[in-house]
N, C-alpha and C positions, 0 to 999 in steps of 0.2 A: 862290240865294244871291248876294248882291252884296257880295263880299269885296274888300278892297283887298289888294294883294300882301303887305304887311307883316302882315296878319292871318292869313295861311295859309302854313304852312311849305312846302307843295308849290308854291304859286304863287311864293313867294320863291326856292325852289330853282331852279325853271325860269328865273326872271328872272336870277339870279346865274350859273347855269351857262352861260347864253347871253351873259353879260356880256363886256366888252371886255378885262378884265385879270385878272392872277393873283390879286389880292386878292379879287375877286368869286368866282372859281373856288374858292379855298380856303374862303371862307365857305359856298359852295354845298355843298361836300363835307362840311363840318362839320354841315350840316343833315340830311344823309341818315343815317337811323338804322335803316332796314329796309324791308321790303316795304310797298307801298302798302296801307293799310287792313288791315294784318296782323291776322288773327284775326276780322275782321268779315265775316259772310256774311248773305245773306238767303235764307230758305226759299223755294223755288219762284221763284227770281230768276235764271234762266239769262242773261238779257241783262245784269243787273247784274254777274254773275260774269265774263262776257265783257268788259265794260267795265273792271272792275278789273284783269283780266289785261292788257289792252291798256295801261292807265295804268301798271301796274307795269313792263311791258317798256319803255315809253317812258322812264320815270324811271330805270330801271336802265341803259339805254343812255346816257342823258345823264350819269349818274354815271361810267360807264366812259370816255366821251369826255373828260369834265372832268378825271378823274385822269390820263388820257393826256396832255392838254395841259399840266397842271401838271408832270408828269415831264419832258416835252420842254422846257418853258420853263426849269425848274431846271437841266437838263442843258446847255442852250444857254448858260446864264449861268455854267456851271462850278460850280454848287452841287451837287457830287456827294454831299453829305451829305443833301440833301432828296429828290433824284430817286428813290433806292431806296425810300424810305418811301411815296411815291405809287404806285410800281409794285407794291410789296408789298400795298398796300391794294387795288389793282386786281385782283391775283391772288387775294386773299381773296374778292372778289365774283365773279370769273370765273376759276376755277381751271384751266380748260382753254384759256385764251388763250395760245397758243404765242408770239405776237408779244410780249406783255408779259413772258413768261418769258424770251424771248431777250434783250430789252432789259435785264431785270434781271440776267440772267447776265453779260452784257457789262459792266454797271456793276460788278458784284462782281469780275469778273476784272480790270478796269481799276484797281480799288482794291487788288488783291492778295488778295482774299478768295475763293480757289479753293474752299474748303470750302463756303462759302455758295452759290457758283455750282453746285457739284455737288449740293448739297441741293435747289436749285430744280429741277434737271434730274430728279433721282430722284423728287421729289414729282409732277412732271408725268408722268413715265414711268409711275408706278404708277396715277395717275388715268386716264390715257388707256387703259391696259391694262384696268383694272377697268370703266370706264364705257363705252368704245367698242371695246375689243378691238384697238386699234392702237398703233403705236409713235410716238414723237416724229418730227417732220419731219426730213428729211435735214440741213437747216440747223442744227437744234438738236443733232443727232448729231455733226455736224462741229465745232460749238463745244465739245461735250464732249470730243471727241478732242483738240482744240487745248489745252483746259485740262489734260487728262491729260498730254499731251506736254510742256507747259510745266512742270508739276509734276515730271515725271521728269527733265527736262533741268536744272532749277534745283535739284533736291534739296530742295524746299520742306519745311519742318518747321513744326509748330504753333508759334505765338508763345510765347515763354517765360512770359508773364504768364498763360497759361491753365493751370488746374489739370488733373489727371488726370480730374476729374469732368466737365469741359467737352469733352474730346476727342471724344465721339461726334458733335459738330457737324461735325467734319472726319473723315469715316469712312475716308479713304484716306491721311491724313497719317501718315508714319512706316511706311507699308507699301509701300516702293519696289518690291518684287518683284511685288506685286499690281498696282500702277500700271503697271509695264512690261508685264505680261500684258494688261491692259485696253487699253493704248495700242497694242499689237500687233494687236488685233482690229479 
């Protein structure tokens, strides 16, 4: 096939993700909709299957790298409202990425969103235990302890605009005794 880059979404994605600026990266991310040739197989085609797996891994890694660059660029510009969205999407595609979770937790903590940071930690902790049988890295554990200590010392409470129905998002808010016990460990 002799396709031009604008005639094939994969070619366009590769071109944009390698592009020089944030606009190109954002457009590349918008093109990524799932696995390469998802659901398409060839009977008795082991070489084809190997090729599709390699292509998928390459495209997946390009997506992760592009999302990481977008988050870093937004954060460097002080656009704290955009950076978490990019990191959350990165975590959706790579749920065991501790670095992305750490960056996301730090952003949430900087914005005073302790419950969101704790939720990120707990999700990663559960996935690591379930899939790999390990605990989060010491750096993430230290960040968790810092967040818990900050909540205990400031006496943080859930924002008044949240109803009782939304409080499970912040599982430790209003449970100062439990927070103190966790912070002591």
